[in-house]
N, C-alpha and C positions, 0 to 999 in steps of 0.2 A: 310461794317461794319461786324464784327464778333459778331452776336447777343449774343451768349453764353458768350463770353468774356466780352461784355459790361454789361450784367446782373451780371456776377460774380464780376465785378468791382463795380457796384452799391451796391451789397450786403455787400461789405467791408466798405462802407461809414458810418460814424457816423449817427445814427438816422434811418437807414434802418429798422431794426427789430421793432422799436417802431412806425413806420409810414406806413409800407407797408404790405398789405394783398393780393394784386393783382398786377400783371404785365401783361399788354397787349402789343403785338407786331404786327406791320404792316410791312410786307416785300413786297413792290410792285415790280413787275417785268414787263418787256416789253412784251406785248402780240404780238402774230404773226398775229393778225387781228385788224382792226380798229373798235373802239367802234361805230363810226358814221355810217358806212356802211358795216361792216364785211369783207371788202376786205383785202387781204393778205398784211401784213406790212413786209418789208424787213429790215428796220432800222428806227431809229428816232434820231432827234437832240433835246437835252433837255437843257433848260436854267433856272435853279432855281434862284430866287431872294433871296439870302441868308439873306439880311437884313430884308426882310419881313417875311421870315421863322422864324428868331430869334425873331422878335417882336411877332409873333403868339405863338411861344413856351413859351415866358415869360408870355404872357397874359393867356394862358391855365394852365401854371404851378402855377399860383396864385389862381386857382379855389379851392374850399373847398375839402379837402381830397387828393389833388394831392401832392405828395412828390417830384417827379422829372420827367422831360420829356427830352428825347434825340431824336434829329432829324438829319438824314443825308440824303441829297438829292444829287444824282449823276448828274453830268453835262457832256455834250458832246455827242459824237456819240455812240449810243447803238444799240444792236441787240436783237431780240426776245430771251427771257430767261434771259437777263441781269438784275441785280438788279437795281432798279430805285429810290426807296424811302424807308427809314427805319424810323419808329417811335416807340419809347418805352415809355409807360406811366406807371409809378409806383405810386400807391396810396393805400388808406386805404380799401375801399370796392367797390364792383362792381357797385353799384348805382352811385358812383362818377367817377370811372375810365372809364367805357364803353362809356358814352356819350362824355367824353373829347376826347378819341381816335377818335371816329366817327366824331365829329365836327371839330377837328383839322385837320384830314385828308382831309375832304371836303374843308376846307378853304385854306389849303396849295395848293391843286390841283386847286382851283378856283382863288386864289389871288397871288400865288407865284411861279408857275411853268408854263413855256410855252414850247411847244414841236411841232415839225413838223414831220410828218410821211412820209416815202417813201412807196408808195403802188404799187402793181403789177397790 
């Protein structure tokens, strides 16, 4: 995902200026070490559940103050440094937008993405 292009596209949509005072972005990348034991990771295989991600996106987009959420999860064989997960949350004020990004990210990672790491 080209984050800059996606935000520019959102800004052209009707209702943007009337509903958005904050945009938060998550750009997750593949780490070169495992979260569980800090061993070196050479590559990962990622399998996002796109239906579950969409259901979560719709659920969180209905929250008060949230205007739009865009999610893109990369699938397949990835190397450290590769983009893995993009989330853009646009809404009215930080008290509404910040918790939505945090909760949605945690739920996508817990409920909708499986991955296996190759460690050295």
